C-alpha positions, 0 to 999 in steps of 0.5 A: 793530595793529587794522584800524582803527589800520592804516586810520588810519595808512594814511590819515595817511600818504596825507594827509601825502604828498598835502599835501606833494606838492600844496604842492610842485606848487603852488609850482612851478606853471609858469605865470603865465597860469593858476593851479593851480586854473584848470588843474584846471578845464581838465584836467577839461574836457579829459578830457570828450567835447567838452571840456565838462561841466555846471557841477554835474558839474564841481563834483563833480570839483574840491576847491573849493566851488560858489561858488568854482568859479562865480567861477573859471569866470567869470574863465576865461570873461572871459579866453576860456579857457572859455565858458558855454553854456545846458544844452539839457536843463536851462533852469537849468543851465550847460555849461562848455566849454573853448575852443580857446584854453583847450585850447592853454593847458592843453596848454602848461602840462600839458607843463611840469606833467607834468615837475614831477609826475614829479619830485615823485611819482617822487622816491622811488618806482621804476616798480613802486612807481608802478604799485602806487601808482596801482593802490591809489589807484584802488582806494581811490577806487572803494571810497570812491565806492561807499561814499558812494553806498551801493552797497558799504557794509560788510555790518555797516553795512547791517544796523546803520547805527549800528555804529562803525568799531571794531565792524567791525574784526574783519569782512572787507570784500570787495574791490571 
């Protein structure tokens, strides 16, 4: 099997596993007070200093389009889960901040959601495999992000941007 075929097979397996787990998590989501996507906004804000983030940075953290995120944030703000604040460094920018109510709601749902995640993700993996999965996914995400910003493009692509993946299959990519 070529390097390209291995990469495609690995992607297919990762993608199919992710779709299956995400569908199950969405179906079993433990709250009628907040949707799965609203939870994702709260989760991302809860991990930031001051539990706040510029709207454009929040958009980069989510798997939704910018217009969808804007509408979602408006709904959360109307319910007091987040608040929208002017960005002091950019007159056109908006800061989205998780309110105390929003953080309390997030924490309540997160505890129940974590149990469902453990059931879904831990269903077929032992502790060592879960650790390896985390390591590999983090490594892949880091490498993909670096390749997107051009900092670690494959050497052959830097030299010849018109190269195809099959042209690169025989080369070795340095680890990140």
